[in-house]
C-alpha positions in Angstrom: 52.1 -54.3 -25.8 55.1 -54.5 -28.1 56.3 -51.4 -29.9 54.7 -51.1 -33.3 56.9 -50.8 -36.4 56.6 -47.7 -38.6 53.9 -47.7 -41.2 54.6 -47.8 -44.9 54.9 -44.3 -46.4 53.1 -45.1 -49.7 49.6 -43.9 -49.9 48.6 -46.8 -52.1 49.2 -49.3 -49.3 46.8 -50.3 -46.6 48.8 -51.9 -43.7 47.4 -53.8 -40.7 49.9 -53.3 -37.8 49.5 -55.3 -34.5 52.5 -55.8 -32.3 55.3 -56.8 -34.5 53.1 -58.2 -37.3 52.3 -56.2 -40.4 49.8 -57.3 -43.1 49.8 -55.3 -46.4 47.1 -54.9 -48.9 46.8 -53.0 -52.2 44.5 -50.0 -51.9 42.3 -48.6 -54.7 43.9 -45.9 -56.8 40.8 -43.9 -57.8 38.9 -41.5 -55.6 35.4 -42.4 -54.6 32.7 -40.9 -52.4 34.0 -42.5 -49.2 37.5 -41.3 -49.9 36.3 -37.8 -50.8 34.5 -37.6 -47.4 37.6 -38.3 -45.3 38.2 -35.4 -42.8 41.2 -33.2 -43.5 43.0 -34.2 -40.3 42.7 -37.9 -41.0 43.6 -37.4 -44.7 46.7 -35.6 -43.6 47.7 -38.3 -41.2 47.1 -40.9 -43.9 46.2 -43.6 -41.5 42.9 -44.9 -40.0 43.7 -46.1 -36.4 41.3 -48.9 -35.3 41.3 -50.4 -31.8 40.2 -53.8 -30.7 40.8 -56.3 -27.9 42.3 -59.4 -29.5 41.7 -63.0 -28.3 38.0 -63.0 -29.4 37.7 -65.2 -32.4 36.3 -65.1 -35.0 36.3 -61.3 -34.7 40.0 -60.5 -33.9 42.7 -62.9 -32.9 46.2 -64.1 -33.9 47.0 -67.0 -36.2 49.8 -69.5 -35.6 52.3 -67.0 -37.0 51.1 -64.3 -34.6 49.5 -62.4 -37.5 46.1 -60.6 -36.8 43.1 -62.4 -38.3 39.4 -62.1 -38.0 36.3 -60.6 -39.5 36.9 -57.2 -37.9 40.4 -57.2 -39.3 39.2 -58.0 -42.8 36.3 -55.5 -42.7 38.5 -52.7 -41.3 41.0 -53.4 -44.1 38.3 -53.1 -46.7 37.0 -49.9 -45.2 40.5 -48.4 -45.1 41.0 -49.3 -48.7 37.8 -47.5 -49.6 39.0 -44.4 -47.7 42.4 -44.7 -49.3 44.1 -44.8 -46.0 46.6 -47.0 -44.3 45.2 -49.1 -41.5 46.8 -49.3 -38.1 44.8 -52.1 -36.3 45.8 -52.0 -32.6 45.4 -54.6 -29.8 44.0 -52.6 -26.9 42.5 -53.9 -23.6 38.7 -53.8 -23.5 38.5 -51.2 -20.7 40.7 -48.9 -22.6 38.9 -49.0 -26.0 36.4 -46.2 -25.4 39.0 -43.9 -23.7 41.4 -44.5 -26.6 38.8 -43.2 -29.1 37.4 -40.4 -27.0 41.0 -39.3 -26.2 42.0 -39.4 -30.0 44.5 -42.2 -29.5 42.5 -44.2 -32.0 39.9 -43.2 -34.6 37.5 -46.0 -34.2 36.7 -49.3 -32.4 36.0 -52.5 -34.2 35.8 -55.1 -31.5 32.4 -56.9 -31.7 31.1 -54.0 -29.5 27.4 -53.8 -29.1 25.8 -50.5 -30.0 23.6 -49.4 -27.1 22.1 -46.3 -25.5 24.6 -46.3 -22.7 27.7 -46.4 -24.9 26.1 -43.8 -27.2 26.7 -41.2 -24.4 30.3 -41.3 -25.5 30.4 -42.8 -28.9 28.5 -42.7 -32.1 28.2 -46.0 -34.1 28.1 -47.2 -37.7 26.3 -50.5 -37.3 27.9 -53.4 -39.3 26.6 -56.7 -37.7 23.8 -58.0 -35.6 24.2 -60.6 -32.8 22.6 -62.0 -29.7 23.9 -63.5 -26.5 24.4 -67.3 -25.8 24.9 -69.4 -22.7 27.7 -72.0 -23.2 28.2 -75.0 -20.9 30.6 -78.0 -20.7 30.1 -80.7 -23.3 27.1 -82.9 -22.4 25.7 -80.1 -20.2 26.4 -81.8 -16.8 24.6 -79.1 -14.8 21.5 -79.3 -17.0 21.5 -75.5 -17.5 18.6 -74.7 -19.8 19.7 -71.2 -21.0 20.0 -67.8 -19.5 17.1 -68.5 -17.1 19.0 -71.6 -15.9 22.1 -69.7 -14.5 20.4 -69.1 -11.1 22.8 -70.4 -8.4 25.5 -71.2 -10.9 29.1 -70.0 -11.4 29.0 -67.9 -14.6 31.9 -66.2 -16.4 31.7 -63.4 -18.8 33.6 -60.3 -20.0 33.0 -57.2 -17.9 31.1 -54.1 -19.2 29.5 -56.0 -22.1 26.0 -56.7 -23.2 26.5 -60.2 -21.7 27.3 -58.6 -18.3 24.1 -56.6 -18.5 22.1 -59.6 -19.4 23.6 -61.7 -16.6 22.9 -59.0 -14.0 19.3 -58.7 -15.2 18.9 -62.4 -14.9 20.4 -62.3 -11.4 17.7 -59.9 -10.4 15.0 -62.2 -11.8 16.5 -65.1 -9.9 16.3 -63.2 -6.6 12.8 -62.0 -7.4 11.7 -65.6 -7.9 13.3 -66.6 -4.6 16.2 -68.4 -6.2 19.9 -68.0 -5.6 21.6 -65.4 -7.7 24.4 -66.7 -10.0 28.0 -66.1 -9.0 29.3 -63.8 -11.8 33.0 -63.8 -12.6 34.2 -61.0 -14.8 37.2 -62.2 -16.7 39.3 -61.5 -19.8 38.0 -62.8 -23.1 40.7 -65.4 -23.2 40.1 -66.7 -19.7 36.5 -67.8 -19.7 36.6 -71.0 -21.8 39.7 -72.5 -20.2 37.9 -72.2 -16.8 34.8 -73.8 -18.2 36.8 -76.7 -19.7 38.6 -77.1 -16.3 35.3 -77.3 -14.4 36.0 -74.2 -12.4 32.7 -72.5 -13.6 29.4 -73.9 -14.8 28.7 -71.6 -17.8 29.9 -68.8 -20.0 27.6 -66.0 -21.2 29.1 -64.9 -24.6 28.2 -63.4 -27.9 26.6 -66.0 -30.2 29.3 -66.0 -32.8 32.2 -66.3 -30.4 30.2 -69.1 -28.6 29.7 -71.0 -31.9 33.4 -70.6 -32.8 34.5 -72.0 -29.4 32.2 -75.0 -29.8 33.3 -75.6 -33.4 37.0 -75.6 -32.3 36.5 -77.2 -28.9 36.4 -80.8 -29.8 33.3 -81.5 -27.8 34.4 -79.6 -24.7 31.6 -77.1 -25.0 27.9 -77.0 -25.9 25.1 -74.4 -26.4 22.5 -74.1 -23.6 19.2 -72.7 -24.8 18.8 -70.3 -27.6 20.4 -67.0 -28.7 18.7 -64.1 -26.9 18.5 -60.3 -27.3 20.0 -59.8 -30.7 21.5 -56.3 -31.0 23.6 -54.4 -33.6 27.4 -54.3 -33.3 28.9 -50.9 -34.3 32.1 -49.3 -35.4 32.5 -46.9 -32.5 33.7 -43.3 -33.2 33.9 -40.3 -30.8 30.6 -38.3 -30.8 32.4 -35.1 -31.8 33.7 -36.7 -35.1 30.6 -37.0 -37.1 32.5 -36.2 -40.3 34.7 -39.3 -39.8 31.6 -41.3 -39.0 30.1 -40.2 -42.3 33.1 -41.3 -44.3 33.2 -44.7 -42.5 29.5 -45.1 -43.2 30.0 -44.4 -46.9 32.9 -46.9 -47.0 30.8 -49.6 -45.4 27.9 -48.9 -47.8 30.3 -49.3 -50.7 31.7 -52.6 -49.6 28.1 -53.8 -49.0 27.1 -52.7 -52.5 30.0 -54.4 -54.3 29.7 -57.7 -52.5 33.0 -57.4 -50.5 31.2 -57.3 -47.2 29.2 -60.4 -47.7 32.3 -62.3 -49.0 34.2 -61.4 -45.8 31.3 -62.5 -43.6 30.9 -65.7 -45.6 34.6 -66.4 -45.1 34.1 -66.3 -41.4 30.7 -68.1 -41.3 28.8 -64.9 -40.4 26.5 -64.3 -43.3 23.5 -64.8 -41.0 24.6 -61.7 -39.0 24.8 -59.4 -42.1 23.2 -55.9 -42.1 22.5 -54.0 -45.3 21.9 -50.4 -44.2 25.0 -49.3 -42.3 22.7 -47.5 -39.8 23.8 -44.9 -37.4 23.3 -45.5 -33.6 20.7 -48.2 -34.2 21.2 -49.8 -30.7 18.8 -49.2 -27.8 
């Protein structure tokens, strides 16, 4: 990862810093309930550090000028503005996201991460979107894969340690119980799966629905949905379990941008209005 430039020193600026790119936004000038709830150590630092693994559109990615873009970038920016903090939005490998937060290298994760009971052993979540999983195949579905129950005996790619990984493993067990061949599961980086599908090196990708729809939209016919979206679950802003005061401030900030319409405008910009939540629930995953 490239060294990150110094953040602006003005408290009225919210800056998104990833690699060598910096995006700057005006922050609100008046105190509000979310800003008042910011813990003293975070207020003193003046910065909300958010970690995400980039290369997963439309949640977090780089544009043609290598600037960070995506719904998580926009939502994190809006939340930082409500907290009257600068925003340092960092590109971190998936496997390092939770250790970064529990080890206090970052304050929160916003990376399309599913809130579930297993992750709640280390993190507490403010839920901000809801999404299911989707099987994606090559255009025209040459292998006639019907959906998640059609991956038996197929070469399937997904991102490790995700909800989709759990789903594929559960389906593999069902395949074996039915006397069918288990799928060959390849665990790859988020930017590797679709190129392999396009090249015919795998038969399907198991992905989050929004990412799948984005890939199909931008793929020029290279990809298609197989079956329907399954097992919808909340996505959460992950915070270390010992930082409930910070979680409270983030929850208030999310509620404020929901109430004033900022949240739905951001989701609409990225085509995600159907995944909106209205409660900013805590640890709603199972």
